[in-house]
N, CA, C and O atoms as CSV, one atom per row, in Angstrom:
chain,resi,resn,atom,element,x,y,z
A,1,MET,N,N,19.837,-10.150,6.414
A,1,MET,CA,C,20.284,-11.399,6.994
A,1,MET,C,C,20.818,-11.203,8.411
A,1,MET,O,O,20.704,-12.092,9.254
A,2,ALA,N,N,21.396,-10.041,8.663
A,2,ALA,CA,C,21.953,-9.796,9.992
A,2,ALA,C,C,20.877,-9.895,11.067
A,2,ALA,O,O,21.128,-10.422,12.150
A,3,GLU,N,N,19.687,-9.393,10.774
A,3,GLU,CA,C,18.590,-9.448,11.746
A,3,GLU,C,C,18.181,-10.899,12.008
A,3,GLU,O,O,17.964,-11.291,13.155
A,4,LEU,N,N,18.080,-11.677,10.958
A,4,LEU,CA,C,17.693,-13.080,11.111
A,4,LEU,C,C,18.712,-13.879,11.907
A,4,LEU,O,O,18.365,-14.859,12.565
A,5,LEU,N,N,19.960,-13.463,11.846
A,5,LEU,CA,C,21.022,-14.148,12.585
A,5,LEU,C,C,21.245,-13.567,13.976
A,5,LEU,O,O,22.138,-14.013,14.697
A,6,GLY,N,N,20.450,-12.587,14.355
A,6,GLY,CA,C,20.549,-12.005,15.693
A,6,GLY,C,C,21.743,-11.091,15.896
A,6,GLY,O,O,22.204,-10.921,17.025
A,7,LYS,N,N,22.244,-10.509,14.838
A,7,LYS,CA,C,23.427,-9.641,14.939
A,7,LYS,C,C,23.026,-8.192,15.209
A,7,LYS,O,O,21.961,-7.743,14.786
A,8,ALA,N,N,23.878,-7.481,15.908
A,8,ALA,CA,C,23.616,-6.090,16.270
A,8,ALA,C,C,23.524,-5.180,15.048
A,8,ALA,O,O,22.986,-4.077,15.150
A,9,THR,N,N,24.027,-5.606,13.916
A,9,THR,CA,C,23.968,-4.803,12.701
A,9,THR,C,C,22.626,-4.956,11.975
A,9,THR,O,O,22.413,-4.329,10.938
A,10,GLY,N,N,21.723,-5.781,12.510
A,10,GLY,CA,C,20.398,-5.959,11.914
A,10,GLY,C,C,19.545,-4.719,12.074
A,10,GLY,O,O,19.870,-3.841,12.873
A,11,ILE,N,N,18.454,-4.636,11.323
A,11,ILE,CA,C,17.616,-3.435,11.342
A,11,ILE,C,C,16.928,-3.208,12.681
A,11,ILE,O,O,16.538,-2.082,12.992
A,12,SER,N,N,16.773,-4.260,13.476
A,12,SER,CA,C,16.225,-4.109,14.832
A,12,SER,C,C,17.278,-4.491,15.869
A,12,SER,O,O,16.959,-4.936,16.972
A,13,LYS,N,N,18.523,-4.306,15.490
A,13,LYS,CA,C,19.674,-4.595,16.364
A,13,LYS,C,C,19.729,-6.066,16.789
A,13,LYS,O,O,20.278,-6.389,17.842
A,14,GLY,N,N,19.159,-6.953,15.970
A,14,GLY,CA,C,19.221,-8.382,16.253
A,14,GLY,C,C,18.195,-8.875,17.249
A,14,GLY,O,O,18.216,-10.049,17.619
A,15,ARG,N,N,17.295,-8.007,17.697
A,15,ARG,CA,C,16.326,-8.394,18.723
A,15,ARG,C,C,14.942,-8.703,18.162
A,15,ARG,O,O,14.095,-9.233,18.881
A,16,GLY,N,N,14.701,-8.388,16.914
A,16,GLY,CA,C,13.361,-8.542,16.366
A,16,GLY,C,C,13.070,-9.890,15.740
A,16,GLY,O,O,11.956,-10.399,15.854
A,17,GLY,N,N,14.048,-10.466,15.087
A,17,GLY,CA,C,13.803,-11.713,14.376
A,17,GLY,C,C,12.951,-11.481,13.143
A,17,GLY,O,O,12.713,-10.338,12.752
A,18,SER,N,N,12.495,-12.553,12.538
A,18,SER,CA,C,11.773,-12.436,11.277
A,18,SER,C,C,10.364,-11.869,11.425
A,18,SER,O,O,9.829,-11.318,10.463
A,19,MET,N,N,9.757,-11.987,12.589
A,19,MET,CA,C,8.383,-11.529,12.760
A,19,MET,C,C,8.274,-10.050,13.138
A,19,MET,O,O,7.183,-9.482,13.082
A,20,HIS,N,N,9.364,-9.433,13.513
A,20,HIS,CA,C,9.286,-8.057,14.000
A,20,HIS,C,C,10.273,-7.138,13.295
A,20,HIS,O,O,10.760,-6.180,13.895
A,21,MET,N,N,10.570,-7.413,12.048
A,21,MET,CA,C,11.490,-6.548,11.309
A,21,MET,C,C,10.812,-5.217,11.014
A,21,MET,O,O,9.670,-5.174,10.557
A,22,ALA,N,N,11.524,-4.146,11.281
A,22,ALA,CA,C,11.005,-2.805,11.010
A,22,ALA,C,C,12.178,-1.867,10.785
A,22,ALA,O,O,13.237,-2.024,11.392
A,23,ASP,N,N,11.985,-0.902,9.918
A,23,ASP,CA,C,12.997,0.122,9.676
A,23,ASP,C,C,12.269,1.436,9.409
A,23,ASP,O,O,11.786,1.676,8.302
A,24,VAL,N,N,12.196,2.275,10.424
A,24,VAL,CA,C,11.459,3.534,10.343
A,24,VAL,C,C,12.051,4.454,9.274
A,24,VAL,O,O,11.312,5.198,8.630
A,25,THR,N,N,13.357,4.416,9.076
A,25,THR,CA,C,13.986,5.297,8.088
A,25,THR,C,C,13.555,4.953,6.666
A,25,THR,O,O,13.622,5.799,5.774
A,26,LYS,N,N,13.114,3.717,6.450
A,26,LYS,CA,C,12.642,3.293,5.130
A,26,LYS,C,C,11.120,3.184,5.082
A,26,LYS,O,O,10.556,2.719,4.091
A,27,ASN,N,N,10.457,3.616,6.156
A,27,ASN,CA,C,9.005,3.545,6.271
A,27,ASN,C,C,8.508,2.106,6.126
A,27,ASN,O,O,7.434,1.858,5.577
A,28,PHE,N,N,9.303,1.171,6.626
A,28,PHE,CA,C,8.954,-0.254,6.617
A,28,PHE,C,C,8.607,-0.647,8.039
A,28,PHE,O,O,9.461,-0.603,8.924
A,29,TRP,N,N,7.359,-1.032,8.263
A,29,TRP,CA,C,6.880,-1.279,9.621
A,29,TRP,C,C,6.828,-2.751,9.989
A,29,TRP,O,O,6.393,-3.086,11.091
A,30,GLY,N,N,7.249,-3.621,9.121
A,30,GLY,CA,C,7.435,-5.022,9.457
A,30,GLY,C,C,6.173,-5.833,9.621
A,30,GLY,O,O,5.088,-5.439,9.191
A,31,GLY,N,N,6.344,-6.973,10.254
A,31,GLY,CA,C,5.247,-7.907,10.448
A,31,GLY,C,C,4.777,-7.933,11.887
A,31,GLY,O,O,5.165,-7.100,12.706
A,32,HIS,N,N,3.946,-8.894,12.169
A,32,HIS,CA,C,3.397,-9.044,13.516
A,32,HIS,C,C,3.272,-10.528,13.799
A,32,HIS,O,O,2.894,-11.287,12.907
A,33,ALA,N,N,3.573,-10.959,14.990
A,33,ALA,CA,C,3.561,-12.382,15.329
A,33,ALA,C,C,2.153,-12.959,15.425
A,33,ALA,O,O,1.992,-14.178,15.354
A,34,ILE,N,N,1.146,-12.134,15.583
A,34,ILE,CA,C,-0.228,-12.612,15.698
A,34,ILE,C,C,-0.904,-12.457,14.348
A,34,ILE,O,O,-0.942,-11.360,13.791
A,35,VAL,N,N,-1.441,-13.554,13.815
A,35,VAL,CA,C,-2.062,-13.536,12.492
A,35,VAL,C,C,-3.214,-12.534,12.459
A,35,VAL,O,O,-4.136,-12.604,13.271
A,36,GLY,N,N,-3.148,-11.616,11.523
A,36,GLY,CA,C,-4.200,-10.630,11.339
A,36,GLY,C,C,-4.072,-9.387,12.187
A,36,GLY,O,O,-4.790,-8.414,11.954
A,37,ALA,N,N,-3.181,-9.385,13.164
A,37,ALA,CA,C,-3.084,-8.233,14.061
A,37,ALA,C,C,-2.435,-7.022,13.396
A,37,ALA,O,O,-2.477,-5.922,13.946
A,38,HIS,N,N,-1.841,-7.208,12.231
A,38,HIS,CA,C,-1.224,-6.088,11.523
A,38,HIS,C,C,-2.232,-5.310,10.681
A,38,HIS,O,O,-1.902,-4.244,10.161
A,39,LEU,N,N,-3.441,-5.815,10.538
A,39,LEU,CA,C,-4.447,-5.118,9.735
A,39,LEU,C,C,-4.813,-3.740,10.287
A,39,LEU,O,O,-4.861,-2.782,9.514
A,40,PRO,N,N,-5.073,-3.598,11.593
A,40,PRO,CA,C,-5.360,-2.257,12.113
A,40,PRO,C,C,-4.177,-1.299,11.979
A,40,PRO,O,O,-4.364,-0.102,11.762
A,41,LEU,N,N,-2.968,-1.825,12.109
A,41,LEU,CA,C,-1.768,-0.996,11.947
A,41,LEU,C,C,-1.688,-0.474,10.512
A,41,LEU,O,O,-1.443,0.712,10.294
A,42,ALA,N,N,-1.893,-1.351,9.547
A,42,ALA,CA,C,-1.854,-0.933,8.142
A,42,ALA,C,C,-2.953,0.081,7.835
A,42,ALA,O,O,-2.730,1.044,7.101
A,43,SER,N,N,-4.127,-0.138,8.393
A,43,SER,CA,C,-5.231,0.810,8.175
A,43,SER,C,C,-4.894,2.183,8.733
A,43,SER,O,O,-5.168,3.203,8.101
A,44,GLY,N,N,-4.303,2.205,9.910
A,44,GLY,CA,C,-3.915,3.473,10.526
A,44,GLY,C,C,-2.828,4.192,9.751
A,44,GLY,O,O,-2.864,5.415,9.619
A,45,LEU,N,N,-1.857,3.441,9.236
A,45,LEU,CA,C,-0.790,4.058,8.437
A,45,LEU,C,C,-1.361,4.654,7.152
A,45,LEU,O,O,-0.978,5.752,6.749
A,46,ALA,N,N,-2.274,3.929,6.514
A,46,ALA,CA,C,-2.885,4.437,5.279
A,46,ALA,C,C,-3.729,5.678,5.556
A,46,ALA,O,O,-3.680,6.648,4.800
A,47,LEU,N,N,-4.489,5.645,6.624
A,47,LEU,CA,C,-5.315,6.796,6.977
A,47,LEU,C,C,-4.448,8.003,7.334
A,47,LEU,O,O,-4.778,9.139,6.991
A,48,GLY,N,N,-3.338,7.746,8.023
A,48,GLY,CA,C,-2.407,8.826,8.358
A,48,GLY,C,C,-1.834,9.480,7.110
A,48,GLY,O,O,-1.701,10.702,7.049
A,49,ASP,N,N,-1.495,8.662,6.110
A,49,ASP,CA,C,-1.009,9.215,4.840
A,49,ASP,C,C,-2.083,10.066,4.180
A,49,ASP,O,O,-1.798,11.140,3.651
A,50,LYS,N,N,-3.312,9.583,4.213
A,50,LYS,CA,C,-4.413,10.328,3.587
A,50,LYS,C,C,-4.628,11.671,4.275
A,50,LYS,O,O,-4.752,12.698,3.607
A,51,TYR,N,N,-4.673,11.671,5.603
A,51,TYR,CA,C,-4.881,12.915,6.350
A,51,TYR,C,C,-3.739,13.899,6.168
A,51,TYR,O,O,-3.951,15.111,6.163
A,52,ALA,N,N,-2.517,13.372,6.016
A,52,ALA,CA,C,-1.352,14.245,5.854
A,52,ALA,C,C,-1.184,14.711,4.408
A,52,ALA,O,O,-0.302,15.517,4.112
A,53,GLY,N,N,-2.034,14.203,3.506
A,53,GLY,CA,C,-1.942,14.610,2.112
A,53,GLY,C,C,-0.785,13.975,1.360
A,53,GLY,O,O,-0.364,14.492,0.325
A,54,ARG,N,N,-0.264,12.861,1.864
A,54,ARG,CA,C,0.845,12.170,1.202
A,54,ARG,C,C,0.294,11.161,0.199
A,54,ARG,O,O,-0.787,10.603,0.392
A,55,ASP,N,N,1.035,10.940,-0.850
A,55,ASP,CA,C,0.644,9.967,-1.868
A,55,ASP,C,C,1.254,8.596,-1.559
A,55,ASP,O,O,1.776,7.929,-2.453
A,56,GLY,N,N,1.188,8.189,-0.315
A,56,GLY,CA,C,1.773,6.914,0.095
A,56,GLY,C,C,0.919,5.727,-0.316
A,56,GLY,O,O,-0.274,5.860,-0.589
A,57,VAL,N,N,1.547,4.580,-0.353
A,57,VAL,CA,C,0.871,3.318,-0.638
A,57,VAL,C,C,1.133,2.387,0.539
A,57,VAL,O,O,2.282,2.192,0.938
A,58,THR,N,N,0.085,1.820,1.087
A,58,THR,CA,C,0.220,0.875,2.193
A,58,THR,C,C,-0.077,-0.518,1.677
A,58,THR,O,O,-1.143,-0.763,1.113
A,59,ILE,N,N,0.864,-1.432,1.868
A,59,ILE,CA,C,0.697,-2.817,1.443
A,59,ILE,C,C,0.606,-3.681,2.682
A,59,ILE,O,O,1.474,-3.619,3.554
A,60,CYS,N,N,-0.431,-4.480,2.765
A,60,CYS,CA,C,-0.644,-5.352,3.911
A,60,CYS,C,C,-0.854,-6.774,3.391
A,60,CYS,O,O,-1.838,-7.048,2.705
A,61,ASP,N,N,0.059,-7.663,3.713
A,61,ASP,CA,C,-0.005,-9.049,3.259
A,61,ASP,C,C,-0.977,-9.818,4.157
A,61,ASP,O,O,-0.755,-9.925,5.363
A,62,VAL,N,N,-2.036,-10.346,3.581
A,62,VAL,CA,C,-3.076,-11.008,4.378
A,62,VAL,C,C,-3.190,-12.497,4.032
A,62,VAL,O,O,-4.244,-12.966,3.601
A,63,ARG,N,N,-2.125,-13.205,4.221
A,63,ARG,CA,C,-2.157,-14.655,4.011
A,63,ARG,C,C,-2.581,-15.373,5.287
A,63,ARG,O,O,-2.888,-14.745,6.299
A,64,ARG,N,N,-2.592,-16.673,5.218
A,64,ARG,CA,C,-2.837,-17.554,6.364
A,64,ARG,C,C,-4.164,-17.313,7.066
A,64,ARG,O,O,-4.195,-17.094,8.277
A,65,ARG,N,N,-5.216,-17.349,6.345
A,65,ARG,CA,C,-6.565,-17.261,6.887
A,65,ARG,C,C,-6.859,-15.948,7.611
A,65,ARG,O,O,-7.701,-15.925,8.508
A,66,CYS,N,N,-6.199,-14.875,7.252
A,66,CYS,CA,C,-6.487,-13.570,7.856
A,66,CYS,C,C,-7.897,-13.123,7.558
A,66,CYS,O,O,-8.482,-12.360,8.327
A,67,HIS,N,N,-8.454,-13.588,6.453
A,67,HIS,CA,C,-9.799,-13.157,6.081
A,67,HIS,C,C,-10.831,-13.603,7.117
A,67,HIS,O,O,-11.947,-13.081,7.130
A,68,GLN,N,N,-10.485,-14.549,7.979
A,68,GLN,CA,C,-11.399,-14.986,9.032
A,68,GLN,C,C,-11.287,-14.115,10.282
A,68,GLN,O,O,-12.096,-14.224,11.204
A,69,TYR,N,N,-10.291,-13.265,10.300
A,69,TYR,CA,C,-10.074,-12.383,11.440
A,69,TYR,C,C,-11.089,-11.242,11.399
A,69,TYR,O,O,-11.270,-10.622,10.351
A,70,ARG,N,N,-11.738,-10.959,12.490
A,70,ARG,CA,C,-12.819,-9.972,12.539
A,70,ARG,C,C,-12.417,-8.611,11.971
A,70,ARG,O,O,-13.198,-7.995,11.245
A,71,LEU,N,N,-11.219,-8.134,12.287
A,71,LEU,CA,C,-10.814,-6.807,11.852
A,71,LEU,C,C,-10.614,-6.714,10.348
A,71,LEU,O,O,-10.627,-5.615,9.792
A,72,PHE,N,N,-10.429,-7.845,9.682
A,72,PHE,CA,C,-10.308,-7.839,8.225
A,72,PHE,C,C,-11.586,-7.278,7.602
A,72,PHE,O,O,-11.524,-6.527,6.629
A,73,HIS,N,N,-12.708,-7.629,8.143
A,73,HIS,CA,C,-14.000,-7.194,7.601
A,73,HIS,C,C,-14.381,-5.784,8.050
A,73,HIS,O,O,-15.157,-5.108,7.374
A,74,GLU,N,N,-13.844,-5.339,9.178
A,74,GLU,CA,C,-14.176,-4.015,9.687
A,74,GLU,C,C,-13.374,-2.927,9.014
A,74,GLU,O,O,-13.832,-1.785,8.957
A,75,HIS,N,N,-12.185,-3.235,8.497
A,75,HIS,CA,C,-11.333,-2.222,7.888
A,75,HIS,C,C,-11.440,-2.330,6.401
A,75,HIS,O,O,-10.799,-1.566,5.678
């Protein structure tokens, strides 16, 4: 809640807001303000886990017509 209220105690020091929440210490990379633009980021994180031999799971929420975004079909 601190991040949403713009407080310095937020995970992005109050500067990210709801669209840019991220916490590297928890391996949470947040969202993206452009619909579908987070798909390449998620693909890269998953591929990085695979190459590093980690058993990580990458979850990418693809609501709001993301399936029409070109990169959805390429990844």
